[in-house]
C-alpha positions as CSV (number, residue, x, y, z in Angstrom):
1,M,0.0,0.0,0.0
2,I,2.7,2.5,1.1
3,Y,4.9,1.6,-1.9
4,G,1.9,2.1,-4.2
5,V,1.4,5.6,-2.8
6,I,5.1,6.4,-3.1
7,F,5.1,5.1,-6.7
8,Y,2.0,7.1,-7.5
9,F,3.4,10.4,-6.2
10,G,6.8,9.7,-7.9
11,L,5.0,9.2,-11.2
12,R,3.0,12.4,-10.7
13,R,6.2,14.3,-9.9
14,K,7.8,13.0,-13.1
15,L,4.7,14.1,-15.1
16,W,4.8,17.5,-13.4
17,A,8.5,17.8,-14.2
18,K,7.9,17.1,-17.9
19,F,5.0,19.6,-17.9
20,I,7.1,22.3,-16.3
21,I,10.0,21.7,-18.7
22,K,7.6,22.0,-21.7
23,I,6.2,25.3,-20.3
24,M,9.8,26.6,-19.8
25,V,10.8,25.7,-23.3
26,W,7.7,27.4,-24.8
27,L,8.3,30.5,-22.7
28,N,11.9,30.6,-24.0
29,I,10.7,30.2,-27.6
30,I,8.1,33.0,-27.2
31,L,10.6,35.3,-25.5
32,L,13.1,34.7,-28.3
33,F,10.4,35.4,-31.0
34,I,9.4,38.6,-29.2
35,I,13.1,39.8,-29.1
36,I,13.6,39.0,-32.8
37,V,10.3,40.8,-33.8
38,V,11.3,43.9,-31.6
39,T,14.8,43.9,-33.1
40,V,13.5,43.7,-36.7
41,L,10.9,46.4,-36.1
42,G,13.5,48.5,-34.3
43,L,15.7,48.4,-37.4
């Protein structure tokens, strides 16, 4: 029972980590895109 709970929370944490990494990657892409657009429009 206890091992099942630990495994469940471990799995949840892995999924959350993947989700957070995806969000961070998308934020970086969006920021990079905004910087490029601003630079191009600035010129």
